[in-house]
C-alpha positions, 0 to 999 in steps of 0.5 A: 142867813138871818141878816136882820138877827145879825144886825140886832146882835151888832146893835146891842154890841155897839150899845154896850160900847158906847158907840152910837153909830157904826160906819163900815165900808165895802169888805167881809162885815158888810157882807156879813151884814147884807149879804152883798159882796162889794169891793172898794173903788174910787166912789165911796159907799158906807153902810151906817148903822145906829146902835138904836133899834128902831133906826134903820141902816142908812147907806151912802152910795153911787146912784148906779148901785142903788138898784143892786142894793135895793133888790138884794138887802133882805131888810128896808134902809135908807139911801143917800145916793150921789151921781158922778156929776155931783160928786160924794162930798154932798152925800156926805154933808147929808149923811152927817146931817141926816144921822146927827153925827156931830158930837157922837161916838162913831164906831169904824174898822181899824184895818179897813177905814179908808182915809178918803172916807174917814176925812169926809166924816170927820169934816161933817161930824164936828166933835164926834169921837172915832173908836175902833170896833174890830173886836165887836165885829170879830165876835159877831163872825167867829161862830158860823152858823149852819148855812155858813158852814154849808157854804164852806163845806161846799167851797172845800168840796170844789176846791179838792175835786179841783186839786185831784184833777190837776194832780192827775196832770202833773208831770216832771218838766212842768213849771209851777206856773203851769201847775197853777194854771191847771189849777185855775182851769179845773176851778172853772170847770167844777163851778167855783165863784172864784179864788179865795186867794191866789194859789200858792204852787212851790217846787223842790227848794222854793217850797221853803218859801211859806208864801211864795209865788209860782215861778217858771221853775220846772218839776224834777224827779224827787221834788217836794211840790207845795200847793196851798189854794182855796176856791170860793163859793159865793162868799165863803173859801176854802183854805187847803194845803198839800205837799206831794212827791214828784217821783221818789222822795228824798229820805230826809223830806219823807221823815219831815213830811212824817213830823208835820203829818203828826203835828197836823193830827195832834191839832185835830186831836186837841180842838174841842169846845172849852179849849183855848186857841193857844192850846191847839197851837201848842199841841201842834208845835210840841210835836215839831219841837220834840222832833228837833225842827222847832226853829222851822215851824215859823208861823202860827198854826192857824187862823179863822176862816169865813169871809176872809181867809185870815180872820179870828180866832188865830190858832197862835201862842198867847190867844186865849179865846175859848173855842166854841162850837161854830168856830171854823179855822185852819191847822196847818203846821210846817217845816221850812228849811231854806234852800232845801225843803218846805213841807205844810198840810193844812185842813179846815176844822169846825168846832162842834158840840162835843168836839171837832169835825175836819172839813177837808178831806183830802189824804195826809198821806205822803202822795207820789205824783 
């Protein structure tokens, strides 16, 4: 992955928006620019990027992290490090002075800039103007390069192999939590680096909870079993949902399954370069609405997938973003009737030059376990 190219492209975006310096905390955007995965902690870490092409990035960080960044970074940076004994406050004073932040326009992520770092920067950058840069950062990440698509493809392969192995072990009488445990064990056996998000395992009437959590409910004959999950390889994850039948399925929910499957297929068919995100949502939703279940499809059709499980482009009504080659997103129609049944079928799709490719390959036919 060409991280320097990403830096240069971002600098252009900052320059066009009149932003002098970008300040990023650990998260997906920092990983996108550095390849390093870090979580927020009590020790502040801030990546500063000037819009000037001649200025090297500056990283304010704990001294104990310097070696990690020195070894892993694909380009040169300046460090402003602090020890636990010193504390981080003097480092922010130095960063503001070194980068001449006072009186300038500073870009920050609205969704993830923490109050701790924000206050330190504001206190030491008198007269500065803080603006949101989420749109600029999203624009740089929506179109995945070939290496990113390959990483997502590998994550999907491991995830699908793990689910297939899990399904071979599922039996009536198991609890949802036991199924979740089996899935996590298979993840480790197949070499995933972790969960992209906590797996959702729901059965019976609980499958009508779109984001429910696994419980001690035992699987019963005729239950739907909804599993929404995705395992991570490196920084990239899959996001897949399949709904199975435990034994013979009830005729009503078998019919609901057919409708959701048809809606999923409509989304696949519509996705192509030049189509808007909302057109994919509309095509998918129309199938459910026409079948009389529109009020039970209570979420967007999908979301972008990459360094985050949910990221732009969002496949939802009102989003007129034109789909372009390299964009990866989910198509996940669902029907949820509270207290009765829930069905969702979710796939991961990438836009290609002449259409789209469905990266997830698990069968979409109703599978009886």
